[in-house]
MIMIDREN-775070 format. One line per field, with one value per residue (C-alpha): residue number from 1; residue in one letter; x, y, z. Coordinates in pm, whole numbers, plus 50000, padded with zeros to 5 digits. Layout:
// residues N
seq <- [NUM  ...]
type <- [a  ...]
xx <- [X  ...]
yy <- [Y  ...]
zz <- [Z  ...]
// end
This chain:
// residues 269
seq <- [1  2  3  4  5  6  7  8  9  10  11  12  13  14  15  16  17  18  19  20  21  22  23  24  25  26  27  28  29  30  31  32  33  34  35  36  37  38  39  40  41  42  43  44  45  46  47  48  49  50  51  52  53  54  55  56  57  58  59  60  61  62  63  64  65  66  67  68  69  70  71  72  73  74  75  76  77  78  79  80  81  82  83  84  85  86  87  88  89  90  91  92  93  94  95  96  97  98  99  100  101  102  103  104  105  106  107  108  109  110  111  112  113  114  115  116  117  118  119  120  121  122  123  124  125  126  127  128  129  130  131  132  133  134  135  136  137  138  139  140  141  142  143  144  145  146  147  148  149  150  151  152  153  154  155  156  157  158  159  160  161  162  163  164  165  166  167  168  169  170  171  172  173  174  175  176  177  178  179  180  181  182  183  184  185  186  187  188  189  190  191  192  193  194  195  196  197  198  199  200  201  202  203  204  205  206  207  208  209  210  211  212  213  214  215  216  217  218  219  220  221  222  223  224  225  226  227  228  229  230  231  232  233  234  235  236  237  238  239  240  241  242  243  244  245  246  247  248  249  250  251  252  253  254  255  256  257  258  259  260  261  262  263  264  265  266  267  268  269]
type <- [m  g  l  k  i  m  q  f  t  k  k  p  l  l  d  v  i  f  a  s  d  k  r  k  n  v  l  l  l  l  k  s  g  p  k  e  m  g  f  i  l  n  y  l  n  t  s  r  q  a  l  l  p  q  i  r  i  l  e  e  h  h  l  i  d  k  q  d  d  n  y  e  l  t  d  i  g  k  l  i  v  d  e  m  a  p  l  l  s  t  l  d  v  l  d  v  d  i  d  y  w  a  t  r  n  l  d  f  i  p  p  h  l  l  k  r  i  n  e  l  g  a  c  e  r  i  t  p  s  i  s  e  m  y  e  i  h  d  k  f  y  e  i  s  r  k  s  t  s  y  f  a  i  t  a  a  f  f  p  n  s  t  k  l  l  h  e  l  v  s  n  n  v  h  i  y  v  i  m  s  n  d  l  f  d  k  q  r  t  n  n  d  t  g  f  k  e  l  v  n  s  k  f  t  h  f  f  v  y  q  e  n  i  d  f  i  s  w  m  y  n  d  y  c  i  m  m  s  p  l  r  s  d  g  g  f  d  n  k  h  f  r  c  c  n  q  n  a  l  i  w  a  r  n  f  f  e  h  y  l  n  f  s  t  p  v  t  e  m]
xx <- [50000  50146  50218  49991  50192  50036  50058  50041  49775  49857  49589  49520  49736  49430  49316  49665  49680  49326  49154  49355  49415  49722  49882  49792  49931  50254  50313  50244  50470  50759  50727  50960  51224  51309  51162  51231  50950  50930  50878  50608  50424  50431  50327  50034  49948  49926  50093  50354  50113  49844  50078  50306  50044  49990  50365  50405  50140  50326  50652  50495  50364  50711  50602  50837  51170  51313  51674  51734  51444  51404  51141  51157  50969  51088  51120  50772  50647  50790  50629  50288  50304  50409  50085  49856  49954  49800  49487  49437  49495  49243  48991  49062  48969  48647  48540  48506  48188  48136  47780  47915  48187  47952  47707  47965  48071  48448  48511  48676  48970  49238  49290  49649  49533  49227  49467  49642  49324  49461  49690  49392  49389  49092  48871  48579  48242  48086  47714  47611  47245  47071  47106  47478  47553  47825  47980  48195  48364  48412  48586  48806  48900  48985  49247  49351  49426  49705  49846  50110  49902  49549  49450  49104  48933  48571  48268  48082  48153  47956  47810  48098  48378  48513  48506  48691  48952  49018  49070  49326  49509  49514  49693  49951  49822  49914  49599  49572  49222  49119  48767  48535  48476  48115  48215  48477  48229  47978  48229  48329  47966  47872  48151  48244  48491  48595  48688  48875  49082  49168  49279  49515  49663  50020  49900  49643  49671  49354  49321  49038  48998  48937  48716  48413  48454  48219  48232  48132  48455  48789  49029  49343  49576  49882  49680  49378  49207  48830  48622  48258  48185  47853  47632  47639  47308  47459  47286  47443  47357  47604  47807  48182  48477  48789  49126  49408  49738  50069  50009  49671  49842  50092  49799  49623  49921  49935  49559  49588  49886  49684  49405  49654  49804  49472  49412  49485  49609  49376  49575  49291  48913]
yy <- [50000  50332  50601  50903  51220  51492  51821  52149  52378  52742  52980  53309  53576  53774  53475  53427  53788  53871  53540  53505  53778  53591  53586  53949  54058  53863  54038  54381  54308  54205  54530  54693  54420  54059  53926  53623  53372  53444  53814  53740  53507  53763  54050  53858  53698  53349  53008  52848  52563  52804  53023  52771  52655  53018  53080  52780  52915  53246  53061  52837  53145  53308  53598  53533  53354  53187  53221  53018  53130  53465  53549  53828  53943  53829  54084  53985  54011  54362  54469  54342  54474  54820  54829  54662  54873  55201  55013  54852  55180  55351  55078  55134  55502  55430  55126  55334  55486  55398  55539  55879  55889  55762  56048  56333  56556  56504  56724  56984  56749  56793  56470  56424  56442  56225  55952  55996  55984  55674  55910  56035  55708  55607  55915  55975  56095  56352  56427  56681  56730  57048  57198  57117  57202  57453  57260  57045  57360  57472  57143  57177  57530  57402  57182  57470  57688  57443  57461  57689  57747  57712  57682  57706  57724  57826  57950  58045  58191  58052  58299  58236  58232  58585  58539  58208  58348  58632  58375  58196  58524  58588  58251  58359  58104  58195  58189  58135  58156  58128  58263  58255  58581  58588  58547  58820  59059  58981  59053  59378  59486  59407  59638  59387  59570  59243  59101  59418  59383  59027  59137  59390  59144  59022  58670  58647  58599  58613  58521  58524  58222  58329  58035  57861  57683  57387  57274  57437  57443  57273  57318  57178  57252  57082  56775  56713  56790  56843  56875  56959  56859  56901  56608  56476  56655  56987  56992  57031  56800  56917  56597  56633  56400  56438  56271  56284  56133  56260  56154  56330  56653  56629  56571  56871  57099  57000  57060  57410  57493  57392  57638  57906  57900  58032  58288  58658  58800  59037  59347  59574  59584]
zz <- [50000  49895  50149  50148  50140  50354  50171  50354  50208  50255  50375  50199  50362  50467  50673  50814  50932  51037  51122  51444  51701  51822  51478  51415  51751  51703  51371  51519  51817  51592  51394  51647  51609  51706  52029  52247  52288  52660  52593  52333  52573  52855  52629  52480  52815  52666  52697  52474  52400  52280  52076  51902  51645  51542  51528  51297  51060  51041  50973  50709  50529  50538  50755  51047  51102  51411  51526  51843  52063  51890  51629  51372  51065  50725  50445  50329  50687  50722  50395  50506  50863  50741  50543  50797  51099  50969  50856  51197  51382  51152  51234  51604  51563  51374  51577  51894  51746  51380  51384  51486  51222  50952  51013  51016  50730  50716  50413  50637  50697  50427  50226  50345  50708  50650  50538  50873  51080  51253  51446  51647  51840  52053  52069  52304  52184  52414  52403  52667  52751  52637  52985  52985  52625  52720  53006  52782  52661  53020  53097  52795  52898  53248  53087  52862  53166  53251  52898  52754  52442  52308  51942  51788  51450  51476  51288  51609  51952  52242  52496  52735  52476  52533  52912  52893  52654  52898  53173  52957  52898  53273  53306  53044  52793  52435  52222  51847  51696  51331  51267  50972  50786  50907  51270  51251  51087  51360  51637  51469  51416  51776  51893  52164  52391  52555  52218  52124  52440  52339  51994  52153  52404  52356  52436  52157  51782  51573  51207  50952  50727  50370  50271  50418  50753  50727  51090  51419  51614  51651  51943  52093  52382  52530  52623  52399  52072  52047  51730  51668  51306  51132  51044  50690  50623  50733  51073  51416  51706  51973  51962  51992  51995  52206  52149  52401  52290  52157  51796  51797  51905  51619  51381  51535  51482  51115  51084  51231  51009  50702  50786  50891  50541  50408  50682  50730  51063  51250  51347  51454  51493]
// end
């Protein structure tokens, strides 16, 4: 009787990468360099018995290599992980509240920054009640008082905006605000003395954006970024999202710089 030769059938790479959290997490862990098996087991909080079958699948598909008790990505593995890491981090951002993101108008985000939306990390959606609709801004300003600087792009001032900006100035916080043309004209027409004082302060820098601002407000300080986009239908439902991590702040600085490039400084009222 002839011997039956068992042939190994390779899985599609998508299944290899995404059908197992253990395999996916091993690949992401090895992105930073070779790791010993003991380190991998501790990091993934699993046992050798549970992980070895998944390790073998990664080896058989030429995604990782083993040297002694160390594992590292192959050239193919590096190529794939470099592409999958941004995708997975983008999914992490959207998965927190996919219904929220799906109902927002995101046209205000420049294409090059929309591609980097994964840098926002895990954001929190904030939905204050009608009676508390301004409190979220108060909380954000509380954090801003501890910051060295405060940045905002806005198409509307809330009733307490001027007061809160004065409080930031009193704390020596450097303020940078980009306003829509309509908002600036409104402040000038209202002859708001409090706003005029802000314009003349050495701690404040106001700018007028020359095109349409199609969101309500956008702010960031040394710690967090907060956005209030419009709904896809153009309406506003007072729902915001807040992101607090270092990569989000870098993204925020790039976002502000983009709008600043199309803005004119306000030198007088």
